[in-house]
PDB file of the backbone (N, CA, C, O) and the ligand in Angstrom, with CONECT records:
HET     ZN  A 101       1
ATOM      1  N   MET A   1       0.805  -1.172  -0.026  1.00  0.00           N
ATOM      2  CA  MET A   1       0.099  -0.032   0.031  1.00  0.00           C
ATOM      3  C   MET A   1       0.939   1.276  -0.082  1.00  0.00           C
ATOM      4  O   MET A   1       0.816   2.167  -0.923  1.00  0.00           O
ATOM      5  N   ARG A   2       1.768   1.199   0.891  1.00  0.00           N
ATOM      6  CA  ARG A   2       2.587   2.436   0.991  1.00  0.00           C
ATOM      7  C   ARG A   2       3.511   2.636  -0.252  1.00  0.00           C
ATOM      8  O   ARG A   2       3.846   3.749  -0.657  1.00  0.00           O
ATOM      9  N   LEU A   3       3.877   1.495  -0.800  1.00  0.00           N
ATOM     10  CA  LEU A   3       4.706   1.510  -2.018  1.00  0.00           C
ATOM     11  C   LEU A   3       3.888   2.227  -3.027  1.00  0.00           C
ATOM     12  O   LEU A   3       4.350   3.131  -3.723  1.00  0.00           O
ATOM     13  N   ASP A   4       2.693   1.815  -3.090  1.00  0.00           N
ATOM     14  CA  ASP A   4       1.789   2.287  -4.229  1.00  0.00           C
ATOM     15  C   ASP A   4       1.686   3.863  -4.056  1.00  0.00           C
ATOM     16  O   ASP A   4       1.780   4.630  -5.014  1.00  0.00           O
ATOM     17  N   GLN A   5       1.502   4.236  -2.867  1.00  0.00           N
ATOM     18  CA  GLN A   5       1.380   5.741  -2.588  1.00  0.00           C
ATOM     19  C   GLN A   5       2.581   6.396  -3.161  1.00  0.00           C
ATOM     20  O   GLN A   5       2.541   7.325  -3.968  1.00  0.00           O
ATOM     21  N   ARG A   6       3.738   5.801  -2.645  1.00  0.00           N
ATOM     22  CA  ARG A   6       4.962   6.450  -3.011  1.00  0.00           C
ATOM     23  C   ARG A   6       5.101   6.477  -4.659  1.00  0.00           C
ATOM     24  O   ARG A   6       5.583   7.446  -5.244  1.00  0.00           O
ATOM     25  N   ARG A   7       4.707   5.510  -5.210  1.00  0.00           N
ATOM     26  CA  ARG A   7       4.744   5.440  -6.670  1.00  0.00           C
ATOM     27  C   ARG A   7       3.942   6.713  -7.175  1.00  0.00           C
ATOM     28  O   ARG A   7       4.352   7.576  -7.951  1.00  0.00           O
ATOM     29  N   ALA A   8       2.753   6.635  -6.580  1.00  0.00           N
ATOM     30  CA  ALA A   8       1.773   7.780  -7.145  1.00  0.00           C
ATOM     31  C   ALA A   8       2.367   9.045  -6.925  1.00  0.00           C
ATOM     32  O   ALA A   8       2.268   9.897  -7.809  1.00  0.00           O
ATOM     33  N   GLU A   9       3.090   9.339  -5.667  1.00  0.00           N
ATOM     34  CA  GLU A   9       3.669  10.591  -5.499  1.00  0.00           C
ATOM     35  C   GLU A   9       4.712  10.810  -6.530  1.00  0.00           C
ATOM     36  O   GLU A   9       4.764  11.904  -7.093  1.00  0.00           O
ATOM     37  N   ALA A  10       5.541   9.873  -6.822  1.00  0.00           N
ATOM     38  CA  ALA A  10       6.689   9.992  -7.700  1.00  0.00           C
ATOM     39  C   ALA A  10       6.062  10.363  -9.231  1.00  0.00           C
ATOM     40  O   ALA A  10       6.537  11.209  -9.988  1.00  0.00           O
ATOM     41  N   TYR A  11       5.010   9.611  -9.467  1.00  0.00           N
ATOM     42  CA  TYR A  11       4.362   9.828 -10.752  1.00  0.00           C
ATOM     43  C   TYR A  11       3.822  11.301 -10.828  1.00  0.00           C
ATOM     44  O   TYR A  11       3.927  11.983 -11.848  1.00  0.00           O
ATOM     45  N   LEU A  12       3.297  11.690  -9.787  1.00  0.00           N
ATOM     46  CA  LEU A  12       2.751  13.059  -9.724  1.00  0.00           C
ATOM     47  C   LEU A  12       3.780  14.094  -9.899  1.00  0.00           C
ATOM     48  O   LEU A  12       3.557  15.082 -10.599  1.00  0.00           O
ATOM     49  N   LYS A  13       4.932  13.904  -9.273  1.00  0.00           N
ATOM     50  CA  LYS A  13       6.129  14.832  -9.492  1.00  0.00           C
ATOM     51  C   LYS A  13       6.572  14.764 -10.993  1.00  0.00           C
ATOM     52  O   LYS A  13       6.895  15.780 -11.607  1.00  0.00           O
ATOM     53  N   LEU A  14       6.572  13.607 -11.511  1.00  0.00           N
ATOM     54  CA  LEU A  14       7.094  13.495 -12.909  1.00  0.00           C
ATOM     55  C   LEU A  14       6.047  14.186 -13.807  1.00  0.00           C
ATOM     56  O   LEU A  14       6.404  14.815 -14.803  1.00  0.00           O
ATOM     57  N   ALA A  15       4.730  14.063 -13.445  1.00  0.00           N
ATOM     58  CA  ALA A  15       3.700  14.577 -14.375  1.00  0.00           C
ATOM     59  C   ALA A  15       3.445  15.985 -13.788  1.00  0.00           C
ATOM     60  O   ALA A  15       2.438  16.549 -14.216  1.00  0.00           O
ATOM     61  N   MET A  16       4.047  16.512 -13.057  1.00  0.00           N
ATOM     62  CA  MET A  16       3.718  17.886 -12.360  1.00  0.00           C
ATOM     63  C   MET A  16       3.420  18.764 -13.655  1.00  0.00           C
ATOM     64  O   MET A  16       4.224  18.832 -14.585  1.00  0.00           O
ATOM     65  N   SER A  17       2.297  19.378 -13.640  1.00  0.00           N
ATOM     66  CA  SER A  17       1.944  20.169 -14.924  1.00  0.00           C
ATOM     67  C   SER A  17       2.556  21.497 -14.720  1.00  0.00           C
ATOM     68  O   SER A  17       2.918  21.949 -13.633  1.00  0.00           O
ATOM     69  N   ARG A  18       2.635  22.056 -15.827  1.00  0.00           N
ATOM     70  CA  ARG A  18       3.214  23.477 -15.728  1.00  0.00           C
ATOM     71  C   ARG A  18       2.132  24.537 -16.071  1.00  0.00           C
ATOM     72  O   ARG A  18       1.246  24.263 -16.881  1.00  0.00           O
ATOM     73  N   CYS A  19       2.187  25.540 -15.561  1.00  0.00           N
ATOM     74  CA  CYS A  19       1.182  26.598 -15.748  1.00  0.00           C
ATOM     75  C   CYS A  19       1.172  27.032 -17.287  1.00  0.00           C
ATOM     76  O   CYS A  19       2.192  27.424 -17.854  1.00  0.00           O
ATOM     77  N   PRO A  20       0.069  26.937 -17.839  1.00  0.00           N
ATOM     78  CA  PRO A  20       0.021  27.316 -19.249  1.00  0.00           C
ATOM     79  C   PRO A  20       0.296  28.907 -19.505  1.00  0.00           C
ATOM     80  O   PRO A  20       0.631  29.360 -20.600  1.00  0.00           O
ATOM     81  N   THR A  21       0.123  29.592 -18.459  1.00  0.00           N
ATOM     82  CA  THR A  21       0.321  31.016 -18.778  1.00  0.00           C
ATOM     83  C   THR A  21       1.677  31.310 -18.521  1.00  0.00           C
ATOM     84  O   THR A  21       2.297  31.861 -19.432  1.00  0.00           O
ATOM     85  N   CYS A  22       2.310  31.036 -17.383  1.00  0.00           N
ATOM     86  CA  CYS A  22       3.683  31.506 -17.121  1.00  0.00           C
ATOM     87  C   CYS A  22       4.719  30.404 -17.221  1.00  0.00           C
ATOM     88  O   CYS A  22       5.923  30.661 -17.256  1.00  0.00           O
ATOM     89  N   ARG A  23       4.268  29.263 -17.263  1.00  0.00           N
ATOM     90  CA  ARG A  23       5.192  27.939 -17.500  1.00  0.00           C
ATOM     91  C   ARG A  23       5.972  27.636 -16.332  1.00  0.00           C
ATOM     92  O   ARG A  23       6.936  26.877 -16.424  1.00  0.00           O
ATOM     93  N   SER A  24       5.618  28.197 -15.166  1.00  0.00           N
ATOM     94  CA  SER A  24       6.172  27.611 -14.026  1.00  0.00           C
ATOM     95  C   SER A  24       5.440  26.598 -13.359  1.00  0.00           C
ATOM     96  O   SER A  24       4.245  26.487 -13.632  1.00  0.00           O
ATOM     97  N   GLU A  25       5.970  25.826 -12.512  1.00  0.00           N
ATOM     98  CA  GLU A  25       5.306  24.496 -12.137  1.00  0.00           C
ATOM     99  C   GLU A  25       4.016  24.888 -11.276  1.00  0.00           C
ATOM    100  O   GLU A  25       3.985  25.771 -10.419  1.00  0.00           O
ATOM    101  N   ALA A  26       3.059  24.141 -11.630  1.00  0.00           N
ATOM    102  CA  ALA A  26       1.685  24.264 -11.063  1.00  0.00           C
ATOM    103  C   ALA A  26       1.569  23.188  -9.987  1.00  0.00           C
ATOM    104  O   ALA A  26       1.978  22.047 -10.202  1.00  0.00           O
ATOM    105  N   ARG A  27       1.066  23.513  -8.943  1.00  0.00           N
ATOM    106  CA  ARG A  27       1.009  22.507  -7.857  1.00  0.00           C
ATOM    107  C   ARG A  27      -0.287  21.656  -8.144  1.00  0.00           C
ATOM    108  O   ARG A  27      -1.234  22.101  -8.792  1.00  0.00           O
ATOM    109  N   PRO A  28      -0.238  20.335  -7.576  1.00  0.00           N
ATOM    110  CA  PRO A  28      -1.325  19.579  -7.785  1.00  0.00           C
ATOM    111  C   PRO A  28      -2.674  20.003  -7.435  1.00  0.00           C
ATOM    112  O   PRO A  28      -2.709  20.810  -6.507  1.00  0.00           O
ATOM    113  N   ARG A  29      -3.758  19.677  -7.922  1.00  0.00           N
ATOM    114  CA  ARG A  29      -5.011  20.162  -7.709  1.00  0.00           C
ATOM    115  C   ARG A  29      -5.372  20.189  -6.046  1.00  0.00           C
ATOM    116  O   ARG A  29      -6.083  21.078  -5.576  1.00  0.00           O
ATOM    117  N   ALA A  30      -4.871  19.249  -5.331  1.00  0.00           N
ATOM    118  CA  ALA A  30      -5.119  19.096  -3.888  1.00  0.00           C
ATOM    119  C   ALA A  30      -4.638  20.388  -3.198  1.00  0.00           C
ATOM    120  O   ALA A  30      -5.255  20.828  -2.228  1.00  0.00           O
ATOM    121  N   GLN A  31      -3.612  20.961  -3.655  1.00  0.00           N
ATOM    122  CA  GLN A  31      -2.962  22.109  -3.019  1.00  0.00           C
ATOM    123  C   GLN A  31      -3.270  23.388  -3.719  1.00  0.00           C
ATOM    124  O   GLN A  31      -2.872  24.452  -3.245  1.00  0.00           O
ATOM    125  N   ASN A  32      -3.933  23.338  -4.780  1.00  0.00           N
ATOM    126  CA  ASN A  32      -4.036  24.368  -5.759  1.00  0.00           C
ATOM    127  C   ASN A  32      -5.296  24.605  -6.288  1.00  0.00           C
ATOM    128  O   ASN A  32      -5.620  23.797  -7.159  1.00  0.00           O
ATOM    129  N   ALA A  33      -6.137  25.504  -6.013  1.00  0.00           N
ATOM    130  CA  ALA A  33      -7.439  25.769  -6.398  1.00  0.00           C
ATOM    131  C   ALA A  33      -7.485  26.222  -7.857  1.00  0.00           C
ATOM    132  O   ALA A  33      -8.490  26.062  -8.550  1.00  0.00           O
ATOM    133  N   ALA A  34      -6.437  26.755  -8.270  1.00  0.00           N
ATOM    134  CA  ALA A  34      -6.290  27.268  -9.566  1.00  0.00           C
ATOM    135  C   ALA A  34      -5.825  26.318 -10.672  1.00  0.00           C
ATOM    136  O   ALA A  34      -5.700  26.674 -11.844  1.00  0.00           O
ATOM    137  N   PHE A  35      -5.571  25.060 -10.209  1.00  0.00           N
ATOM    138  CA  PHE A  35      -5.030  24.015 -11.057  1.00  0.00           C
ATOM    139  C   PHE A  35      -5.812  24.047 -12.312  1.00  0.00           C
ATOM    140  O   PHE A  35      -7.019  24.286 -12.272  1.00  0.00           O
ATOM    141  N   PRO A  36      -5.126  23.794 -13.549  1.00  0.00           N
ATOM    142  CA  PRO A  36      -3.837  23.477 -13.711  1.00  0.00           C
ATOM    143  C   PRO A  36      -2.935  24.750 -13.853  1.00  0.00           C
ATOM    144  O   PRO A  36      -1.834  24.695 -14.401  1.00  0.00           O
ATOM    145  N   PHE A  37      -3.406  25.775 -13.386  1.00  0.00           N
ATOM    146  CA  PHE A  37      -2.515  27.090 -13.298  1.00  0.00           C
ATOM    147  C   PHE A  37      -1.742  27.233 -12.102  1.00  0.00           C
ATOM    148  O   PHE A  37      -2.161  26.604 -11.130  1.00  0.00           O
ATOM    149  N   CYS A  38      -0.661  27.952 -11.952  1.00  0.00           N
ATOM    150  CA  CYS A  38      -0.001  27.954 -10.884  1.00  0.00           C
ATOM    151  C   CYS A  38      -0.662  29.059  -9.832  1.00  0.00           C
ATOM    152  O   CYS A  38      -0.405  29.055  -8.628  1.00  0.00           O
ATOM    153  N   SER A  39      -1.407  29.849 -10.372  1.00  0.00           N
ATOM    154  CA  SER A  39      -2.188  30.860  -9.354  1.00  0.00           C
ATOM    155  C   SER A  39      -3.490  31.191  -9.922  1.00  0.00           C
ATOM    156  O   SER A  39      -3.804  30.852 -11.062  1.00  0.00           O
ATOM    157  N   ALA A  40      -4.272  31.870  -9.115  1.00  0.00           N
ATOM    158  CA  ALA A  40      -5.576  32.321  -9.589  1.00  0.00           C
ATOM    159  C   ALA A  40      -5.295  33.398 -10.714  1.00  0.00           C
ATOM    160  O   ALA A  40      -6.025  33.547 -11.694  1.00  0.00           O
ATOM    161  N   ARG A  41      -4.226  34.081 -10.474  1.00  0.00           N
ATOM    162  CA  ARG A  41      -4.016  35.228 -11.423  1.00  0.00           C
ATOM    163  C   ARG A  41      -3.714  34.675 -12.924  1.00  0.00           C
ATOM    164  O   ARG A  41      -4.183  35.225 -13.921  1.00  0.00           O
ATOM    165  N   CYS A  42      -2.970  33.650 -12.968  1.00  0.00           N
ATOM    166  CA  CYS A  42      -2.656  33.103 -14.210  1.00  0.00           C
ATOM    167  C   CYS A  42      -3.835  32.632 -14.859  1.00  0.00           C
ATOM    168  O   CYS A  42      -4.051  32.844 -16.053  1.00  0.00           O
ATOM    169  N   LYS A  43      -4.674  31.942 -14.042  1.00  0.00           N
ATOM    170  CA  LYS A  43      -6.003  31.441 -14.454  1.00  0.00           C
ATOM    171  C   LYS A  43      -6.710  32.535 -15.023  1.00  0.00           C
ATOM    172  O   LYS A  43      -7.086  32.484 -16.194  1.00  0.00           O
ATOM    173  N   ALA A  44      -6.927  33.540 -14.282  1.00  0.00           N
ATOM    174  CA  ALA A  44      -7.615  34.808 -15.001  1.00  0.00           C
ATOM    175  C   ALA A  44      -7.043  35.192 -16.285  1.00  0.00           C
ATOM    176  O   ALA A  44      -7.766  35.420 -17.256  1.00  0.00           O
ATOM    177  N   ILE A  45      -5.670  35.280 -16.330  1.00  0.00           N
ATOM    178  CA  ILE A  45      -5.125  35.689 -17.510  1.00  0.00           C
ATOM    179  C   ILE A  45      -5.467  34.794 -18.682  1.00  0.00           C
ATOM    180  O   ILE A  45      -5.739  35.279 -19.780  1.00  0.00           O
ATOM    181  N   ASP A  46      -5.456  33.580 -18.473  1.00  0.00           N
ATOM    182  CA  ASP A  46      -5.658  32.510 -19.525  1.00  0.00           C
ATOM    183  C   ASP A  46      -7.176  32.732 -20.008  1.00  0.00           C
ATOM    184  O   ASP A  46      -7.551  32.742 -21.180  1.00  0.00           O
ATOM    185  N   LEU A  47      -7.942  32.901 -18.906  1.00  0.00           N
ATOM    186  CA  LEU A  47      -9.425  32.997 -19.439  1.00  0.00           C
ATOM    187  C   LEU A  47      -9.592  34.234 -20.141  1.00  0.00           C
ATOM    188  O   LEU A  47     -10.379  34.237 -21.088  1.00  0.00           O
ATOM    189  N   GLY A  48      -8.997  35.262 -19.843  1.00  0.00           N
ATOM    190  CA  GLY A  48      -9.079  36.612 -20.632  1.00  0.00           C
ATOM    191  C   GLY A  48      -8.702  36.363 -22.098  1.00  0.00           C
ATOM    192  O   GLY A  48      -9.339  36.807 -23.053  1.00  0.00           O
ATOM    193  N   LYS A  49      -7.490  35.533 -22.182  1.00  0.00           N
ATOM    194  CA  LYS A  49      -7.135  35.080 -23.506  1.00  0.00           C
ATOM    195  C   LYS A  49      -8.205  34.569 -24.369  1.00  0.00           C
ATOM    196  O   LYS A  49      -8.571  35.043 -25.445  1.00  0.00           O
ATOM    197  N   TRP A  50      -8.675  33.498 -23.729  1.00  0.00           N
ATOM    198  CA  TRP A  50      -9.690  32.792 -24.505  1.00  0.00           C
ATOM    199  C   TRP A  50     -11.010  33.637 -24.962  1.00  0.00           C
ATOM    200  O   TRP A  50     -11.552  33.526 -26.061  1.00  0.00           O
ATOM    201  N   PHE A  51     -11.407  34.472 -23.944  1.00  0.00           N
ATOM    202  CA  PHE A  51     -12.486  35.400 -24.195  1.00  0.00           C
ATOM    203  C   PHE A  51     -12.173  36.277 -25.475  1.00  0.00           C
ATOM    204  O   PHE A  51     -13.019  36.460 -26.351  1.00  0.00           O
ATOM    205  N   THR A  52     -10.864  36.818 -25.520  1.00  0.00           N
ATOM    206  CA  THR A  52     -10.503  37.744 -26.542  1.00  0.00           C
ATOM    207  C   THR A  52     -10.603  36.967 -27.791  1.00  0.00           C
ATOM    208  O   THR A  52     -11.142  37.472 -28.775  1.00  0.00           O
ATOM    209  N   GLU A  53     -10.047  35.595 -27.822  1.00  0.00           N
ATOM    210  CA  GLU A  53     -10.048  34.942 -29.076  1.00  0.00           C
ATOM    211  C   GLU A  53     -11.408  34.582 -29.512  1.00  0.00           C
ATOM    212  O   GLU A  53     -11.709  34.634 -30.704  1.00  0.00           O
ATOM    213  N   GLU A  54     -12.120  34.272 -28.736  1.00  0.00           N
ATOM    214  CA  GLU A  54     -13.561  33.916 -29.001  1.00  0.00           C
ATOM    215  C   GLU A  54     -14.223  35.067 -29.640  1.00  0.00           C
ATOM    216  O   GLU A  54     -14.945  34.944 -30.630  1.00  0.00           O
ATOM    217  N   TYR A  55     -13.967  36.185 -29.062  1.00  0.00           N
ATOM    218  CA  TYR A  55     -14.671  37.324 -29.563  1.00  0.00           C
ATOM    219  C   TYR A  55     -14.129  37.638 -31.082  1.00  0.00           C
ATOM    220  O   TYR A  55     -14.877  38.036 -31.975  1.00  0.00           O
ATOM    221  N   ARG A  56     -12.818  37.417 -31.237  1.00  0.00           N
ATOM    222  CA  ARG A  56     -12.113  37.812 -32.491  1.00  0.00           C
ATOM    223  C   ARG A  56     -12.733  36.884 -33.635  1.00  0.00           C
ATOM    224  O   ARG A  56     -13.241  37.329 -34.664  1.00  0.00           O
ATOM    225  N   VAL A  57     -12.622  35.572 -33.316  1.00  0.00           N
ATOM    226  CA  VAL A  57     -12.981  34.689 -34.470  1.00  0.00           C
ATOM    227  C   VAL A  57     -14.494  34.751 -35.062  1.00  0.00           C
ATOM    228  O   VAL A  57     -14.716  35.177 -36.195  1.00  0.00           O
ATOM    229  N   PRO A  58     -15.365  34.354 -34.315  1.00  0.00           N
ATOM    230  CA  PRO A  58     -16.717  34.327 -34.776  1.00  0.00           C
ATOM    231  C   PRO A  58     -17.377  35.713 -34.935  1.00  0.00           C
ATOM    232  O   PRO A  58     -18.249  35.924 -35.778  1.00  0.00           O
ATOM    233  N   GLY A  59     -16.955  36.564 -34.155  1.00  0.00           N
ATOM    234  CA  GLY A  59     -17.642  38.011 -34.113  1.00  0.00           C
ATOM    235  C   GLY A  59     -17.127  39.026 -35.134  1.00  0.00           C
ATOM    236  O   GLY A  59     -17.642  39.213 -36.236  1.00  0.00           O
ATOM    237  N   THR A  60     -16.053  39.663 -34.650  1.00  0.00           N
ATOM    238  CA  THR A  60     -15.538  41.017 -35.232  1.00  0.00           C
ATOM    239  C   THR A  60     -15.396  40.797 -36.803  1.00  0.00           C
ATOM    240  O   THR A  60     -16.106  41.463 -37.557  1.00  0.00           O
ATOM    241  N   PRO A  61     -14.500  39.885 -37.296  1.00  0.00           N
ATOM    242  CA  PRO A  61     -14.155  39.919 -38.609  1.00  0.00           C
ATOM    243  C   PRO A  61     -15.402  39.698 -39.539  1.00  0.00           C
ATOM    244  O   PRO A  61     -15.574  40.351 -40.568  1.00  0.00           O
ATOM    245  N   LEU A  62     -16.241  38.740 -39.098  1.00  0.00           N
ATOM    246  CA  LEU A  62     -17.469  38.384 -39.970  1.00  0.00           C
ATOM    247  C   LEU A  62     -18.304  39.612 -40.129  1.00  0.00           C
ATOM    248  O   LEU A  62     -18.534  40.058 -41.253  1.00  0.00           O
ATOM    249  N   ALA A  63     -18.721  40.122 -39.148  1.00  0.00           N
ATOM    250  CA  ALA A  63     -19.593  41.238 -39.141  1.00  0.00           C
ATOM    251  C   ALA A  63     -19.015  42.450 -39.994  1.00  0.00           C
ATOM    252  O   ALA A  63     -19.656  43.050 -40.856  1.00  0.00           O
ATOM    253  N   VAL A  64     -17.679  42.721 -39.612  1.00  0.00           N
ATOM    254  CA  VAL A  64     -17.088  43.916 -40.326  1.00  0.00           C
ATOM    255  C   VAL A  64     -17.016  43.635 -41.721  1.00  0.00           C
ATOM    256  O   VAL A  64     -17.404  44.477 -42.532  1.00  0.00           O
ATOM    257  N   ASP A  65     -16.509  42.419 -42.119  1.00  0.00           N
ATOM    258  CA  ASP A  65     -16.128  42.237 -43.497  1.00  0.00           C
ATOM    259  C   ASP A  65     -17.458  42.238 -44.312  1.00  0.00           C
ATOM    260  O   ASP A  65     -17.585  42.905 -45.338  1.00  0.00           O
ATOM    261  N   GLN A  66     -18.462  41.431 -43.781  1.00  0.00           N
ATOM    262  CA  GLN A  66     -19.585  41.317 -44.575  1.00  0.00           C
ATOM    263  C   GLN A  66     -20.301  42.776 -44.922  1.00  0.00           C
ATOM    264  O   GLN A  66     -20.634  43.104 -46.061  1.00  0.00           O
ATOM    265  N   SER A  67     -20.464  43.534 -43.816  1.00  0.00           N
ATOM    266  CA  SER A  67     -21.063  44.757 -44.019  1.00  0.00           C
ATOM    267  C   SER A  67     -20.299  45.649 -44.924  1.00  0.00           C
ATOM    268  O   SER A  67     -20.901  46.266 -45.803  1.00  0.00           O
ATOM    269  N   SER A  68     -18.992  45.764 -44.770  1.00  0.00           N
ATOM    270  CA  SER A  68     -18.193  46.607 -45.621  1.00  0.00           C
ATOM    271  C   SER A  68     -18.128  46.139 -47.009  1.00  0.00           C
ATOM    272  O   SER A  68     -18.122  47.002 -47.887  1.00  0.00           O
ATOM    273  N   GLU A  69     -18.077  44.869 -47.346  1.00  0.00           N
ATOM    274  CA  GLU A  69     -18.051  44.382 -48.633  1.00  0.00           C
ATOM    275  C   GLU A  69     -19.385  44.712 -49.363  1.00  0.00           C
ATOM    276  O   GLU A  69     -19.423  45.171 -50.504  1.00  0.00           O
ATOM    277  N   GLU A  70     -20.589  44.408 -48.518  1.00  0.00           N
ATOM    278  CA  GLU A  70     -21.791  44.663 -49.198  1.00  0.00           C
ATOM    279  C   GLU A  70     -21.907  46.170 -49.684  1.00  0.00           C
ATOM    280  O   GLU A  70     -22.264  46.502 -50.814  1.00  0.00           O
ATOM    281  N   SER A  71     -21.572  46.979 -48.717  1.00  0.00           N
ATOM    282  CA  SER A  71     -21.732  48.377 -49.023  1.00  0.00           C
ATOM    283  C   SER A  71     -20.700  48.906 -50.136  1.00  0.00           C
ATOM    284  O   SER A  71     -20.907  49.859 -50.889  1.00  0.00           O
ATOM    285  N   ARG A  72     -19.565  48.113 -50.095  1.00  0.00           N
ATOM    286  CA  ARG A  72     -18.802  48.503 -51.394  1.00  0.00           C
ATOM    287  C   ARG A  72     -19.306  48.051 -52.689  1.00  0.00           C
ATOM    288  O   ARG A  72     -19.190  48.729 -53.710  1.00  0.00           O
ATOM    289  N   THR A  73     -19.905  46.823 -52.641  1.00  0.00           N
ATOM    290  CA  THR A  73     -20.472  46.238 -53.911  1.00  0.00           C
ATOM    291  C   THR A  73     -21.722  47.291 -54.312  1.00  0.00           C
ATOM    292  O   THR A  73     -21.858  47.672 -55.475  1.00  0.00           O
ATOM    293  N   GLY A  74     -22.433  47.633 -53.455  1.00  0.00           N
ATOM    294  CA  GLY A  74     -23.441  48.501 -53.771  1.00  0.00           C
ATOM    295  C   GLY A  74     -23.087  49.829 -54.326  1.00  0.00           C
ATOM    296  O   GLY A  74     -23.663  50.346 -55.284  1.00  0.00           O
ATOM    297  N   ASP A  75     -22.143  50.326 -53.689  1.00  0.00           N
ATOM    298  CA  ASP A  75     -21.612  51.761 -53.949  1.00  0.00           C
ATOM    299  C   ASP A  75     -20.587  51.687 -55.326  1.00  0.00           C
ATOM    300  O   ASP A  75     -20.094  52.666 -55.887  1.00  0.00           O
ATOM    301  N   GLY A  76     -20.420  50.324 -55.690  1.00  0.00           N
ATOM    302  CA  GLY A  76     -19.436  50.358 -56.867  1.00  0.00           C
ATOM    303  C   GLY A  76     -19.977  50.703 -58.140  1.00  0.00           C
ATOM    304  O   GLY A  76     -19.246  50.882 -59.114  1.00  0.00           O
ATOM    305  N   ASN A  77     -21.191  50.805 -58.184  1.00  0.00           N
ATOM    306  CA  ASN A  77     -21.898  51.144 -59.643  1.00  0.00           C
ATOM    307  C   ASN A  77     -21.749  52.585 -60.041  1.00  0.00           C
ATOM    308  O   ASN A  77     -21.484  52.832 -61.217  1.00  0.00           O
ATOM    309  N   PRO A  78     -21.890  53.533 -59.198  1.00  0.00           N
ATOM    310  CA  PRO A  78     -21.761  54.946 -59.707  1.00  0.00           C
ATOM    311  C   PRO A  78     -20.334  55.316 -60.021  1.00  0.00           C
ATOM    312  O   PRO A  78     -20.043  56.318 -60.674  1.00  0.00           O
ATOM    313  N   GLU A  79     -19.430  54.441 -59.513  1.00  0.00           N
ATOM    314  CA  GLU A  79     -18.054  54.779 -59.887  1.00  0.00           C
ATOM    315  C   GLU A  79     -17.532  54.031 -61.109  1.00  0.00           C
ATOM    316  O   GLU A  79     -17.080  52.897 -60.954  1.00  0.00           O
ATOM    317  N   GLN A  80     -17.566  54.561 -62.239  1.00  0.00           N
ATOM    318  CA  GLN A  80     -17.284  53.789 -63.466  1.00  0.00           C
ATOM    319  C   GLN A  80     -16.655  54.678 -64.460  1.00  0.00           C
ATOM    320  O   GLN A  80     -17.102  54.833 -65.597  1.00  0.00           O
ATOM    321  N   PRO A  81     -15.530  55.296 -63.960  1.00  0.00           N
ATOM    322  CA  PRO A  81     -14.754  56.177 -65.037  1.00  0.00           C
ATOM    323  C   PRO A  81     -14.177  55.329 -66.149  1.00  0.00           C
ATOM    324  O   PRO A  81     -14.088  55.832 -67.269  1.00  0.00           O
ATOM    325  N   GLU A  82     -13.776  54.080 -65.938  1.00  0.00           N
ATOM    326  CA  GLU A  82     -13.102  53.405 -66.952  1.00  0.00           C
ATOM    327  C   GLU A  82     -14.208  52.760 -67.826  1.00  0.00           C
ATOM    328  O   GLU A  82     -13.965  52.549 -69.014  1.00  0.00           O
ATOM    329  N   GLY A  83     -15.384  52.445 -67.308  1.00  0.00           N
ATOM    330  CA  GLY A  83     -16.346  51.698 -67.990  1.00  0.00           C
ATOM    331  C   GLY A  83     -17.044  52.693 -69.036  1.00  0.00           C
ATOM    332  O   GLY A  83     -17.791  52.200 -69.881  1.00  0.00           O
ATOM    333  N   GLU A  84     -16.864  53.840 -69.013  1.00  0.00           N
ATOM    334  CA  GLU A  84     -17.516  54.792 -69.871  1.00  0.00           C
ATOM    335  C   GLU A  84     -16.528  55.288 -70.909  1.00  0.00           C
ATOM    336  O   GLU A  84     -15.828  56.271 -70.666  1.00  0.00           O
ATOM    337  N   PRO A  85     -16.454  54.668 -72.002  1.00  0.00           N
ATOM    338  CA  PRO A  85     -15.607  55.002 -72.986  1.00  0.00           C
ATOM    339  C   PRO A  85     -15.995  56.457 -73.711  1.00  0.00           C
ATOM    340  O   PRO A  85     -17.187  56.707 -73.887  1.00  0.00           O
ATOM    341  N   ASP A  86     -15.133  57.264 -74.063  1.00  0.00           N
ATOM    342  CA  ASP A  86     -15.440  58.527 -74.476  1.00  0.00           C
ATOM    343  C   ASP A  86     -15.886  58.404 -76.009  1.00  0.00           C
ATOM    344  O   ASP A  86     -16.501  59.335 -76.530  1.00  0.00           O
ATOM    345  N   GLY A  87     -15.604  57.380 -76.643  1.00  0.00           N
ATOM    346  CA  GLY A  87     -16.004  57.179 -77.960  1.00  0.00           C
ATOM    347  C   GLY A  87     -15.104  57.821 -78.882  1.00  0.00           C
ATOM    348  O   GLY A  87     -15.477  57.874 -80.053  1.00  0.00           O
ATOM    349  N   VAL A  88     -14.004  58.312 -78.582  1.00  0.00           N
ATOM    350  CA  VAL A  88     -13.036  58.929 -79.430  1.00  0.00           C
ATOM    351  C   VAL A  88     -11.960  57.891 -79.835  1.00  0.00           C
ATOM    352  O   VAL A  88     -11.028  58.221 -80.569  1.00  0.00           O
TER     353      VAL A  88
HETATM  354 ZN    ZN A 101       1.411  30.705 -13.753  1.00  0.00          ZN2+
END
């Protein structure tokens, strides 16, 4: 039994995870409420990153690109200096 526990501890040490935010060692979940991050601060930082990227991908570019492209296509008609030959 004890041996198993030791093995488990050794394994835990080997598999000690690193904080995805600052790359320092993150304590096991038992001692660390912010697991797998090293601290609550790093957890908050990573969450903020995800939020930002989520906003970027589906939201901003789609809405902006579509509306600007549509308005461009619509306004493209009156502008035709090359399409109107002078006939000369
Ligand atoms: Zn960290």
